[in-house]
PyMOL Python script that loads the backbone (N, CA, C, O; Angstrom):
from pymol import cmd

cmd.read_pdbstr("""\
ATOM      1  N   MET A   1      22.578-189.730   6.699  1.00  0.00           N
ATOM      2  CA  MET A   1      21.572-190.782   6.805  1.00  0.00           C
ATOM      3  C   MET A   1      20.512-190.554   5.739  1.00  0.00           C
ATOM      4  O   MET A   1      19.874-189.501   5.722  1.00  0.00           O
ATOM      5  N   SER A   2      20.313-191.508   4.861  1.00  0.00           N
ATOM      6  CA  SER A   2      19.339-191.347   3.788  1.00  0.00           C
ATOM      7  C   SER A   2      18.007-191.987   4.185  1.00  0.00           C
ATOM      8  O   SER A   2      17.954-192.996   4.887  1.00  0.00           O
ATOM      9  N   GLU A   3      16.949-191.358   3.709  1.00  0.00           N
ATOM     10  CA  GLU A   3      15.613-191.888   3.985  1.00  0.00           C
ATOM     11  C   GLU A   3      15.276-192.967   2.970  1.00  0.00           C
ATOM     12  O   GLU A   3      15.693-192.903   1.814  1.00  0.00           O
ATOM     13  N   GLU A   4      14.529-193.944   3.410  1.00  0.00           N
ATOM     14  CA  GLU A   4      14.063-194.981   2.501  1.00  0.00           C
ATOM     15  C   GLU A   4      12.968-194.405   1.612  1.00  0.00           C
ATOM     16  O   GLU A   4      12.182-193.559   2.039  1.00  0.00           O
ATOM     17  N   THR A   5      12.932-194.869   0.389  1.00  0.00           N
ATOM     18  CA  THR A   5      11.882-194.442  -0.529  1.00  0.00           C
ATOM     19  C   THR A   5      10.581-195.121  -0.139  1.00  0.00           C
ATOM     20  O   THR A   5      10.539-196.331   0.083  1.00  0.00           O
ATOM     21  N   LYS A   6       9.536-194.342  -0.059  1.00  0.00           N
ATOM     22  CA  LYS A   6       8.197-194.846   0.250  1.00  0.00           C
ATOM     23  C   LYS A   6       7.295-194.535  -0.937  1.00  0.00           C
ATOM     24  O   LYS A   6       7.601-193.661  -1.748  1.00  0.00           O
ATOM     25  N   TYR A   7       6.194-195.249  -1.033  1.00  0.00           N
ATOM     26  CA  TYR A   7       5.268-195.083  -2.143  1.00  0.00           C
ATOM     27  C   TYR A   7       3.843-194.947  -1.631  1.00  0.00           C
ATOM     28  O   TYR A   7       3.485-195.486  -0.584  1.00  0.00           O
ATOM     29  N   THR A   8       3.054-194.225  -2.379  1.00  0.00           N
ATOM     30  CA  THR A   8       1.638-194.077  -2.089  1.00  0.00           C
ATOM     31  C   THR A   8       0.885-194.093  -3.417  1.00  0.00           C
ATOM     32  O   THR A   8       1.490-194.088  -4.489  1.00  0.00           O
ATOM     33  N   MET A   9      -0.434-194.113  -3.329  1.00  0.00           N
ATOM     34  CA  MET A   9      -1.253-194.131  -4.542  1.00  0.00           C
ATOM     35  C   MET A   9      -2.617-193.522  -4.242  1.00  0.00           C
ATOM     36  O   MET A   9      -2.956-193.260  -3.088  1.00  0.00           O
ATOM     37  N   ALA A  10      -3.380-193.306  -5.282  1.00  0.00           N
ATOM     38  CA  ALA A  10      -4.727-192.758  -5.147  1.00  0.00           C
ATOM     39  C   ALA A  10      -5.619-193.721  -4.361  1.00  0.00           C
ATOM     40  O   ALA A  10      -5.357-194.922  -4.304  1.00  0.00           O
ATOM     41  N   ASP A  11      -6.657-193.182  -3.767  1.00  0.00           N
ATOM     42  CA  ASP A  11      -7.706-193.956  -3.097  1.00  0.00           C
ATOM     43  C   ASP A  11      -7.277-194.699  -1.843  1.00  0.00           C
ATOM     44  O   ASP A  11      -8.030-195.540  -1.352  1.00  0.00           O
ATOM     45  N   THR A  12      -6.100-194.420  -1.309  1.00  0.00           N
ATOM     46  CA  THR A  12      -5.698-195.059  -0.062  1.00  0.00           C
ATOM     47  C   THR A  12      -4.763-194.138   0.707  1.00  0.00           C
ATOM     48  O   THR A  12      -4.027-193.343   0.123  1.00  0.00           O
ATOM     49  N   GLU A  13      -4.805-194.259   1.992  1.00  0.00           N
ATOM     50  CA  GLU A  13      -3.916-193.505   2.875  1.00  0.00           C
ATOM     51  C   GLU A  13      -2.635-194.295   3.157  1.00  0.00           C
ATOM     52  O   GLU A  13      -1.711-193.788   3.794  1.00  0.00           O
ATOM     53  N   GLU A  14      -2.590-195.537   2.676  1.00  0.00           N
ATOM     54  CA  GLU A  14      -1.463-196.419   2.960  1.00  0.00           C
ATOM     55  C   GLU A  14      -0.173-195.884   2.357  1.00  0.00           C
ATOM     56  O   GLU A  14      -0.170-195.248   1.304  1.00  0.00           O
ATOM     57  N   VAL A  15       0.920-196.159   3.056  1.00  0.00           N
ATOM     58  CA  VAL A  15       2.256-195.863   2.547  1.00  0.00           C
ATOM     59  C   VAL A  15       2.984-197.196   2.467  1.00  0.00           C
ATOM     60  O   VAL A  15       2.966-197.985   3.412  1.00  0.00           O
ATOM     61  N   PHE A  16       3.621-197.437   1.333  1.00  0.00           N
ATOM     62  CA  PHE A  16       4.250-198.729   1.072  1.00  0.00           C
ATOM     63  C   PHE A  16       5.769-198.586   1.090  1.00  0.00           C
ATOM     64  O   PHE A  16       6.315-197.568   0.665  1.00  0.00           O
ATOM     65  N   ASP A  17       6.438-199.617   1.585  1.00  0.00           N
ATOM     66  CA  ASP A  17       7.898-199.600   1.697  1.00  0.00           C
ATOM     67  C   ASP A  17       8.595-199.782   0.353  1.00  0.00           C
ATOM     68  O   ASP A  17       9.749-199.385   0.191  1.00  0.00           O
ATOM     69  N   SER A  18       7.894-200.385  -0.616  1.00  0.00           N
ATOM     70  CA  SER A  18       8.507-200.595  -1.928  1.00  0.00           C
ATOM     71  C   SER A  18       7.428-200.521  -3.009  1.00  0.00           C
ATOM     72  O   SER A  18       6.234-200.646  -2.736  1.00  0.00           O
ATOM     73  N   TYR A  19       7.883-200.318  -4.224  1.00  0.00           N
ATOM     74  CA  TYR A  19       6.967-200.311  -5.366  1.00  0.00           C
ATOM     75  C   TYR A  19       6.260-201.660  -5.465  1.00  0.00           C
ATOM     76  O   TYR A  19       5.060-201.721  -5.728  1.00  0.00           O
ATOM     77  N   ASP A  20       7.014-202.743  -5.251  1.00  0.00           N
ATOM     78  CA  ASP A  20       6.428-204.088  -5.318  1.00  0.00           C
ATOM     79  C   ASP A  20       5.331-204.283  -4.284  1.00  0.00           C
ATOM     80  O   ASP A  20       4.327-204.937  -4.567  1.00  0.00           O
ATOM     81  N   ASP A  21       5.507-203.727  -3.086  1.00  0.00           N
ATOM     82  CA  ASP A  21       4.462-203.815  -2.058  1.00  0.00           C
ATOM     83  C   ASP A  21       3.202-203.089  -2.521  1.00  0.00           C
ATOM     84  O   ASP A  21       2.087-203.561  -2.294  1.00  0.00           O
ATOM     85  N   ALA A  22       3.384-201.940  -3.170  1.00  0.00           N
ATOM     86  CA  ALA A  22       2.237-201.181  -3.679  1.00  0.00           C
ATOM     87  C   ALA A  22       1.511-201.972  -4.763  1.00  0.00           C
ATOM     88  O   ALA A  22       0.281-202.020  -4.782  1.00  0.00           O
ATOM     89  N   VAL A  23       2.268-202.589  -5.661  1.00  0.00           N
ATOM     90  CA  VAL A  23       1.660-203.389  -6.736  1.00  0.00           C
ATOM     91  C   VAL A  23       0.937-204.600  -6.153  1.00  0.00           C
ATOM     92  O   VAL A  23      -0.137-204.968  -6.629  1.00  0.00           O
ATOM     93  N   GLU A  24       1.506-205.210  -5.145  1.00  0.00           N
ATOM     94  CA  GLU A  24       0.856-206.351  -4.492  1.00  0.00           C
ATOM     95  C   GLU A  24      -0.492-205.921  -3.900  1.00  0.00           C
ATOM     96  O   GLU A  24      -1.483-206.644  -4.008  1.00  0.00           O
ATOM     97  N   TYR A  25      -0.520-204.758  -3.285  1.00  0.00           N
ATOM     98  CA  TYR A  25      -1.763-204.202  -2.744  1.00  0.00           C
ATOM     99  C   TYR A  25      -2.783-204.018  -3.875  1.00  0.00           C
ATOM    100  O   TYR A  25      -3.947-204.396  -3.740  1.00  0.00           O
ATOM    101  N   VAL A  26      -2.335-203.438  -4.980  1.00  0.00           N
ATOM    102  CA  VAL A  26      -3.226-203.201  -6.130  1.00  0.00           C
ATOM    103  C   VAL A  26      -3.808-204.512  -6.633  1.00  0.00           C
ATOM    104  O   VAL A  26      -5.003-204.596  -6.913  1.00  0.00           O
ATOM    105  N   ASN A  27      -2.974-205.527  -6.749  1.00  0.00           N
ATOM    106  CA  ASN A  27      -3.438-206.812  -7.280  1.00  0.00           C
ATOM    107  C   ASN A  27      -4.481-207.484  -6.394  1.00  0.00           C
ATOM    108  O   ASN A  27      -5.231-208.342  -6.859  1.00  0.00           O
ATOM    109  N   ALA A  28      -4.530-207.104  -5.132  1.00  0.00           N
ATOM    110  CA  ALA A  28      -5.531-207.662  -4.217  1.00  0.00           C
ATOM    111  C   ALA A  28      -6.850-206.891  -4.275  1.00  0.00           C
ATOM    112  O   ALA A  28      -7.871-207.365  -3.776  1.00  0.00           O
ATOM    113  N   GLU A  29      -6.827-205.712  -4.879  1.00  0.00           N
ATOM    114  CA  GLU A  29      -8.029-204.889  -4.970  1.00  0.00           C
ATOM    115  C   GLU A  29      -8.931-205.416  -6.088  1.00  0.00           C
ATOM    116  O   GLU A  29      -8.458-205.747  -7.175  1.00  0.00           O
ATOM    117  N   GLU A  30     -10.214-205.489  -5.812  1.00  0.00           N
ATOM    118  CA  GLU A  30     -11.151-205.879  -6.850  1.00  0.00           C
ATOM    119  C   GLU A  30     -12.497-205.221  -6.602  1.00  0.00           C
ATOM    120  O   GLU A  30     -12.854-204.878  -5.476  1.00  0.00           O
ATOM    121  N   ILE A  31     -13.218-205.061  -7.678  1.00  0.00           N
ATOM    122  CA  ILE A  31     -14.566-204.514  -7.593  1.00  0.00           C
ATOM    123  C   ILE A  31     -15.523-205.679  -7.778  1.00  0.00           C
ATOM    124  O   ILE A  31     -15.536-206.338  -8.818  1.00  0.00           O
ATOM    125  N   ILE A  32     -16.322-205.917  -6.748  1.00  0.00           N
ATOM    126  CA  ILE A  32     -17.256-207.033  -6.811  1.00  0.00           C
ATOM    127  C   ILE A  32     -18.687-206.502  -6.790  1.00  0.00           C
ATOM    128  O   ILE A  32     -18.946-205.366  -6.393  1.00  0.00           O
ATOM    129  N   TYR A  33     -19.577-207.331  -7.214  1.00  0.00           N
ATOM    130  CA  TYR A  33     -21.009-207.050  -7.324  1.00  0.00           C
ATOM    131  C   TYR A  33     -21.307-206.239  -8.581  1.00  0.00           C
ATOM    132  O   TYR A  33     -20.666-205.229  -8.871  1.00  0.00           O
ATOM    133  N   TYR A  34     -22.276-206.711  -9.291  1.00  0.00           N
ATOM    134  CA  TYR A  34     -22.667-206.129 -10.570  1.00  0.00           C
ATOM    135  C   TYR A  34     -22.953-204.636 -10.459  1.00  0.00           C
ATOM    136  O   TYR A  34     -22.431-203.844 -11.243  1.00  0.00           O
ATOM    137  N   ASN A  35     -23.777-204.250  -9.493  1.00  0.00           N
ATOM    138  CA  ASN A  35     -24.156-202.833  -9.375  1.00  0.00           C
ATOM    139  C   ASN A  35     -22.956-201.938  -9.105  1.00  0.00           C
ATOM    140  O   ASN A  35     -22.848-200.856  -9.681  1.00  0.00           O
ATOM    141  N   THR A  36     -22.064-202.374  -8.244  1.00  0.00           N
ATOM    142  CA  THR A  36     -20.865-201.598  -7.944  1.00  0.00           C
ATOM    143  C   THR A  36     -19.995-201.471  -9.193  1.00  0.00           C
ATOM    144  O   THR A  36     -19.481-200.393  -9.492  1.00  0.00           O
ATOM    145  N   ALA A  37     -19.837-202.563  -9.909  1.00  0.00           N
ATOM    146  CA  ALA A  37     -19.022-202.556 -11.127  1.00  0.00           C
ATOM    147  C   ALA A  37     -19.635-201.643 -12.189  1.00  0.00           C
ATOM    148  O   ALA A  37     -18.923-200.869 -12.830  1.00  0.00           O
ATOM    149  N   MET A  38     -20.940-201.729 -12.375  1.00  0.00           N
ATOM    150  CA  MET A  38     -21.595-200.897 -13.381  1.00  0.00           C
ATOM    151  C   MET A  38     -21.512-199.421 -13.012  1.00  0.00           C
ATOM    152  O   MET A  38     -21.328-198.573 -13.885  1.00  0.00           O
ATOM    153  N   GLU A  39     -21.644-199.112 -11.742  1.00  0.00           N
ATOM    154  CA  GLU A  39     -21.516-197.719 -11.291  1.00  0.00           C
ATOM    155  C   GLU A  39     -20.098-197.209 -11.552  1.00  0.00           C
ATOM    156  O   GLU A  39     -19.908-196.099 -12.052  1.00  0.00           O
ATOM    157  N   TYR A  40     -19.110-198.032 -11.209  1.00  0.00           N
ATOM    158  CA  TYR A  40     -17.717-197.638 -11.442  1.00  0.00           C
ATOM    159  C   TYR A  40     -17.482-197.407 -12.936  1.00  0.00           C
ATOM    160  O   TYR A  40     -16.922-196.382 -13.325  1.00  0.00           O
ATOM    161  N   LEU A  41     -17.904-198.345 -13.763  1.00  0.00           N
ATOM    162  CA  LEU A  41     -17.665-198.216 -15.201  1.00  0.00           C
ATOM    163  C   LEU A  41     -18.403-197.016 -15.792  1.00  0.00           C
ATOM    164  O   LEU A  41     -17.871-196.331 -16.665  1.00  0.00           O
ATOM    165  N   SER A  42     -19.610-196.762 -15.328  1.00  0.00           N
ATOM    166  CA  SER A  42     -20.356-195.617 -15.866  1.00  0.00           C
ATOM    167  C   SER A  42     -19.696-194.290 -15.490  1.00  0.00           C
ATOM    168  O   SER A  42     -19.837-193.304 -16.213  1.00  0.00           O
ATOM    169  N   GLU A  43     -18.987-194.260 -14.381  1.00  0.00           N
ATOM    170  CA  GLU A  43     -18.295-193.041 -13.958  1.00  0.00           C
ATOM    171  C   GLU A  43     -16.905-192.898 -14.570  1.00  0.00           C
ATOM    172  O   GLU A  43     -16.442-191.779 -14.792  1.00  0.00           O
ATOM    173  N   HIS A  44     -16.234-194.019 -14.844  1.00  0.00           N
ATOM    174  CA  HIS A  44     -14.826-193.966 -15.227  1.00  0.00           C
ATOM    175  C   HIS A  44     -14.517-194.472 -16.634  1.00  0.00           C
ATOM    176  O   HIS A  44     -13.460-194.152 -17.178  1.00  0.00           O
ATOM    177  N   ASP A  45     -15.398-195.242 -17.224  1.00  0.00           N
ATOM    178  CA  ASP A  45     -15.134-195.799 -18.561  1.00  0.00           C
ATOM    179  C   ASP A  45     -16.449-196.198 -19.223  1.00  0.00           C
ATOM    180  O   ASP A  45     -16.656-197.358 -19.577  1.00  0.00           O
ATOM    181  N   TRP A  46     -17.321-195.226 -19.381  1.00  0.00           N
ATOM    182  CA  TRP A  46     -18.666-195.538 -19.863  1.00  0.00           C
ATOM    183  C   TRP A  46     -18.693-196.117 -21.265  1.00  0.00           C
ATOM    184  O   TRP A  46     -19.660-196.792 -21.616  1.00  0.00           O
ATOM    185  N   THR A  47     -17.666-195.881 -22.088  1.00  0.00           N
ATOM    186  CA  THR A  47     -17.623-196.474 -23.425  1.00  0.00           C
ATOM    187  C   THR A  47     -17.031-197.882 -23.401  1.00  0.00           C
ATOM    188  O   THR A  47     -17.152-198.624 -24.376  1.00  0.00           O
ATOM    189  N   LEU A  48     -16.398-198.249 -22.300  1.00  0.00           N
ATOM    190  CA  LEU A  48     -15.693-199.521 -22.096  1.00  0.00           C
ATOM    191  C   LEU A  48     -14.453-199.664 -22.969  1.00  0.00           C
ATOM    192  O   LEU A  48     -13.822-200.721 -22.988  1.00  0.00           O
ATOM    193  N   LYS A  49     -14.105-198.608 -23.688  1.00  0.00           N
ATOM    194  CA  LYS A  49     -12.944-198.651 -24.576  1.00  0.00           C
ATOM    195  C   LYS A  49     -11.667-198.987 -23.805  1.00  0.00           C
ATOM    196  O   LYS A  49     -10.915-199.877 -24.200  1.00  0.00           O
ATOM    197  N   ASP A  50     -11.431-198.279 -22.718  1.00  0.00           N
ATOM    198  CA  ASP A  50     -10.212-198.515 -21.927  1.00  0.00           C
ATOM    199  C   ASP A  50     -10.223-199.909 -21.299  1.00  0.00           C
ATOM    200  O   ASP A  50      -9.234-200.637 -21.376  1.00  0.00           O
ATOM    201  N   SER A  51     -11.332-200.270 -20.686  1.00  0.00           N
ATOM    202  CA  SER A  51     -11.427-201.566 -20.006  1.00  0.00           C
ATOM    203  C   SER A  51     -11.256-202.727 -20.974  1.00  0.00           C
ATOM    204  O   SER A  51     -10.540-203.685 -20.685  1.00  0.00           O
ATOM    205  N   LEU A  52     -11.915-202.639 -22.121  1.00  0.00           N
ATOM    206  CA  LEU A  52     -11.797-203.714 -23.105  1.00  0.00           C
ATOM    207  C   LEU A  52     -10.384-203.778 -23.685  1.00  0.00           C
ATOM    208  O   LEU A  52      -9.869-204.863 -23.954  1.00  0.00           O
ATOM    209  N   GLY A  53      -9.763-202.620 -23.876  1.00  0.00           N
ATOM    210  CA  GLY A  53      -8.380-202.605 -24.350  1.00  0.00           C
ATOM    211  C   GLY A  53      -7.434-203.249 -23.355  1.00  0.00           C
ATOM    212  O   GLY A  53      -6.556-204.025 -23.733  1.00  0.00           O
ATOM    213  N   LEU A  54      -7.616-202.924 -22.074  1.00  0.00           N
ATOM    214  CA  LEU A  54      -6.791-203.543 -21.031  1.00  0.00           C
ATOM    215  C   LEU A  54      -7.026-205.049 -20.969  1.00  0.00           C
ATOM    216  O   LEU A  54      -6.080-205.826 -20.845  1.00  0.00           O
ATOM    217  N   ALA A  55      -8.289-205.456 -21.056  1.00  0.00           N
ATOM    218  CA  ALA A  55      -8.615-206.887 -21.020  1.00  0.00           C
ATOM    219  C   ALA A  55      -7.940-207.613 -22.179  1.00  0.00           C
ATOM    220  O   ALA A  55      -7.403-208.706 -22.004  1.00  0.00           O
ATOM    221  N   LYS A  56      -7.967-207.009 -23.350  1.00  0.00           N
ATOM    222  CA  LYS A  56      -7.308-207.608 -24.516  1.00  0.00           C
ATOM    223  C   LYS A  56      -5.809-207.708 -24.270  1.00  0.00           C
ATOM    224  O   LYS A  56      -5.202-208.739 -24.561  1.00  0.00           O
ATOM    225  N   ASP A  57      -5.204-206.644 -23.735  1.00  0.00           N
ATOM    226  CA  ASP A  57      -3.767-206.649 -23.444  1.00  0.00           C
ATOM    227  C   ASP A  57      -3.389-207.753 -22.458  1.00  0.00           C
ATOM    228  O   ASP A  57      -2.300-208.321 -22.543  1.00  0.00           O
ATOM    229  N   PHE A  58      -4.290-208.053 -21.524  1.00  0.00           N
ATOM    230  CA  PHE A  58      -4.028-209.089 -20.525  1.00  0.00           C
ATOM    231  C   PHE A  58      -4.397-210.489 -21.010  1.00  0.00           C
ATOM    232  O   PHE A  58      -4.208-211.467 -20.288  1.00  0.00           O
ATOM    233  N   GLY A  59      -4.928-210.585 -22.240  1.00  0.00           N
ATOM    234  CA  GLY A  59      -5.228-211.892 -22.811  1.00  0.00           C
ATOM    235  C   GLY A  59      -6.594-212.455 -22.473  1.00  0.00           C
ATOM    236  O   GLY A  59      -6.835-213.643 -22.690  1.00  0.00           O
ATOM    237  N   PHE A  60      -7.489-211.642 -21.952  1.00  0.00           N
ATOM    238  CA  PHE A  60      -8.839-212.116 -21.656  1.00  0.00           C
ATOM    239  C   PHE A  60      -9.605-212.359 -22.952  1.00  0.00           C
ATOM    240  O   PHE A  60      -9.374-211.684 -23.955  1.00  0.00           O
ATOM    241  N   GLU A  61     -10.497-213.305 -22.925  1.00  0.00           N
ATOM    242  CA  GLU A  61     -11.389-213.558 -24.052  1.00  0.00           C
ATOM    243  C   GLU A  61     -12.760-213.000 -23.696  1.00  0.00           C
ATOM    244  O   GLU A  61     -13.158-213.005 -22.531  1.00  0.00           O
ATOM    245  N   MET A  62     -13.468-212.525 -24.692  1.00  0.00           N
ATOM    246  CA  MET A  62     -14.779-211.896 -24.478  1.00  0.00           C
ATOM    247  C   MET A  62     -15.719-212.778 -23.661  1.00  0.00           C
ATOM    248  O   MET A  62     -16.486-212.273 -22.841  1.00  0.00           O
ATOM    249  N   GLU A  63     -15.666-214.072 -23.877  1.00  0.00           N
ATOM    250  CA  GLU A  63     -16.570-214.987 -23.176  1.00  0.00           C
ATOM    251  C   GLU A  63     -16.319-215.005 -21.673  1.00  0.00           C
ATOM    252  O   GLU A  63     -17.196-215.380 -20.895  1.00  0.00           O
ATOM    253  N   ASN A  64     -15.129-214.602 -21.272  1.00  0.00           N
ATOM    254  CA  ASN A  64     -14.748-214.673 -19.862  1.00  0.00           C
ATOM    255  C   ASN A  64     -14.836-213.334 -19.151  1.00  0.00           C
ATOM    256  O   ASN A  64     -14.388-213.213 -18.011  1.00  0.00           O
ATOM    257  N   LEU A  65     -15.399-212.338 -19.797  1.00  0.00           N
ATOM    258  CA  LEU A  65     -15.473-211.010 -19.199  1.00  0.00           C
ATOM    259  C   LEU A  65     -16.825-210.762 -18.545  1.00  0.00           C
ATOM    260  O   LEU A  65     -17.867-211.194 -19.037  1.00  0.00           O
ATOM    261  N   SER A  66     -16.778-210.068 -17.443  1.00  0.00           N
ATOM    262  CA  SER A  66     -17.988-209.620 -16.762  1.00  0.00           C
ATOM    263  C   SER A  66     -17.778-208.154 -16.393  1.00  0.00           C
ATOM    264  O   SER A  66     -16.674-207.624 -16.517  1.00  0.00           O
ATOM    265  N   SER A  67     -18.834-207.517 -15.946  1.00  0.00           N
ATOM    266  CA  SER A  67     -18.687-206.123 -15.528  1.00  0.00           C
ATOM    267  C   SER A  67     -17.702-206.013 -14.366  1.00  0.00           C
ATOM    268  O   SER A  67     -16.939-205.050 -14.287  1.00  0.00           O
ATOM    269  N   GLU A  68     -17.719-206.992 -13.471  1.00  0.00           N
ATOM    270  CA  GLU A  68     -16.798-206.977 -12.339  1.00  0.00           C
ATOM    271  C   GLU A  68     -15.346-207.084 -12.807  1.00  0.00           C
ATOM    272  O   GLU A  68     -14.472-206.386 -12.293  1.00  0.00           O
ATOM    273  N   THR A  69     -15.091-207.960 -13.784  1.00  0.00           N
ATOM    274  CA  THR A  69     -13.741-208.121 -14.315  1.00  0.00           C
ATOM    275  C   THR A  69     -13.269-206.843 -14.989  1.00  0.00           C
ATOM    276  O   THR A  69     -12.146-206.397 -14.752  1.00  0.00           O
ATOM    277  N   LEU A  70     -14.114-206.248 -15.827  1.00  0.00           N
ATOM    278  CA  LEU A  70     -13.742-205.018 -16.524  1.00  0.00           C
ATOM    279  C   LEU A  70     -13.484-203.873 -15.540  1.00  0.00           C
ATOM    280  O   LEU A  70     -12.514-203.128 -15.683  1.00  0.00           O
ATOM    281  N   ALA A  71     -14.351-203.743 -14.553  1.00  0.00           N
ATOM    282  CA  ALA A  71     -14.186-202.685 -13.562  1.00  0.00           C
ATOM    283  C   ALA A  71     -12.903-202.894 -12.753  1.00  0.00           C
ATOM    284  O   ALA A  71     -12.170-201.942 -12.487  1.00  0.00           O
ATOM    285  N   THR A  72     -12.641-204.119 -12.372  1.00  0.00           N
ATOM    286  CA  THR A  72     -11.434-204.426 -11.600  1.00  0.00           C
ATOM    287  C   THR A  72     -10.179-204.138 -12.409  1.00  0.00           C
ATOM    288  O   THR A  72      -9.240-203.523 -11.902  1.00  0.00           O
ATOM    289  N   ILE A  73     -10.155-204.575 -13.657  1.00  0.00           N
ATOM    290  CA  ILE A  73      -8.995-204.318 -14.519  1.00  0.00           C
ATOM    291  C   ILE A  73      -8.755-202.818 -14.640  1.00  0.00           C
ATOM    292  O   ILE A  73      -7.621-202.355 -14.520  1.00  0.00           O
ATOM    293  N   HIS A  74      -9.808-202.068 -14.873  1.00  0.00           N
ATOM    294  CA  HIS A  74      -9.686-200.621 -15.037  1.00  0.00           C
ATOM    295  C   HIS A  74      -9.210-199.977 -13.734  1.00  0.00           C
ATOM    296  O   HIS A  74      -8.310-199.138 -13.750  1.00  0.00           O
ATOM    297  N   TYR A  75      -9.807-200.363 -12.615  1.00  0.00           N
ATOM    298  CA  TYR A  75      -9.449-199.788 -11.318  1.00  0.00           C
ATOM    299  C   TYR A  75      -8.001-200.116 -10.952  1.00  0.00           C
ATOM    300  O   TYR A  75      -7.270-199.245 -10.481  1.00  0.00           O
ATOM    301  N   GLN A  76      -7.583-201.363 -11.164  1.00  0.00           N
ATOM    302  CA  GLN A  76      -6.209-201.737 -10.853  1.00  0.00           C
ATOM    303  C   GLN A  76      -5.224-200.953 -11.718  1.00  0.00           C
ATOM    304  O   GLN A  76      -4.173-200.531 -11.235  1.00  0.00           O
ATOM    305  N   ASP A  77      -5.557-200.760 -12.987  1.00  0.00           N
ATOM    306  CA  ASP A  77      -4.693-199.971 -13.859  1.00  0.00           C
ATOM    307  C   ASP A  77      -4.600-198.528 -13.364  1.00  0.00           C
ATOM    308  O   ASP A  77      -3.518-197.941 -13.345  1.00  0.00           O
ATOM    309  N   PHE A  78      -5.729-197.965 -12.968  1.00  0.00           N
ATOM    310  CA  PHE A  78      -5.741-196.610 -12.415  1.00  0.00           C
ATOM    311  C   PHE A  78      -4.836-196.512 -11.195  1.00  0.00           C
ATOM    312  O   PHE A  78      -4.056-195.567 -11.071  1.00  0.00           O
ATOM    313  N   LEU A  79      -4.939-197.489 -10.289  1.00  0.00           N
ATOM    314  CA  LEU A  79      -4.117-197.475  -9.080  1.00  0.00           C
ATOM    315  C   LEU A  79      -2.640-197.589  -9.413  1.00  0.00           C
ATOM    316  O   LEU A  79      -1.822-196.852  -8.863  1.00  0.00           O
ATOM    317  N   ILE A  80      -2.293-198.501 -10.304  1.00  0.00           N
ATOM    318  CA  ILE A  80      -0.885-198.673 -10.671  1.00  0.00           C
ATOM    319  C   ILE A  80      -0.331-197.383 -11.275  1.00  0.00           C
ATOM    320  O   ILE A  80       0.788-196.974 -10.965  1.00  0.00           O
ATOM    321  N   GLN A  81      -1.124-196.748 -12.138  1.00  0.00           N
ATOM    322  CA  GLN A  81      -0.673-195.502 -12.764  1.00  0.00           C
ATOM    323  C   GLN A  81      -0.524-194.373 -11.743  1.00  0.00           C
ATOM    324  O   GLN A  81       0.201-193.408 -11.985  1.00  0.00           O
ATOM    325  N   SER A  82      -1.203-194.493 -10.611  1.00  0.00           N
ATOM    326  CA  SER A  82      -1.147-193.430  -9.602  1.00  0.00           C
ATOM    327  C   SER A  82      -0.062-193.629  -8.546  1.00  0.00           C
ATOM    328  O   SER A  82       0.123-192.765  -7.689  1.00  0.00           O
ATOM    329  N   ILE A  83       0.662-194.756  -8.591  1.00  0.00           N
ATOM    330  CA  ILE A  83       1.717-194.987  -7.609  1.00  0.00           C
ATOM    331  C   ILE A  83       2.801-193.934  -7.792  1.00  0.00           C
ATOM    332  O   ILE A  83       3.265-193.668  -8.901  1.00  0.00           O
ATOM    333  N   GLU A  84       3.191-193.339  -6.654  1.00  0.00           N
ATOM    334  CA  GLU A  84       4.234-192.328  -6.706  1.00  0.00           C
ATOM    335  C   GLU A  84       5.093-192.375  -5.456  1.00  0.00           C
ATOM    336  O   GLU A  84       4.658-192.835  -4.400  1.00  0.00           O
ATOM    337  N   GLN A  85       6.305-191.898  -5.592  1.00  0.00           N
ATOM    338  CA  GLN A  85       7.207-191.829  -4.448  1.00  0.00           C
ATOM    339  C   GLN A  85       6.800-190.671  -3.556  1.00  0.00           C
ATOM    340  O   GLN A  85       6.343-189.631  -4.030  1.00  0.00           O
ATOM    341  N   VAL A  86       6.975-190.869  -2.256  1.00  0.00           N
ATOM    342  CA  VAL A  86       6.714-189.792  -1.299  1.00  0.00           C
ATOM    343  C   VAL A  86       7.961-189.458  -0.521  1.00  0.00           C
ATOM    344  O   VAL A  86       7.937-188.573   0.334  1.00  0.00           O
TER     345      VAL A  86
END
""", "prot")
cmd.dss("prot")
cmd.show_as("cartoon", "prot")
cmd.util.cbc("prot")
cmd.orient("prot")
């Protein structure tokens, strides 16, 4: 009897039945409110190099970016990179 593959990621205790379920969870995560976004960015990407690079990769235009968008993009990327099988 083989066990089903399960997935987990940083910042959550959740266990997901599939990689796609984990990605769906990540896509629902967002950082809202200016202060929260600025705090996150100052701790994780104070130069904004990573966040702006990700935004460019996703096709965002500078006029449409906010601190919340940059923080969310960075956080979602971090979560996706942390998905692992358990």
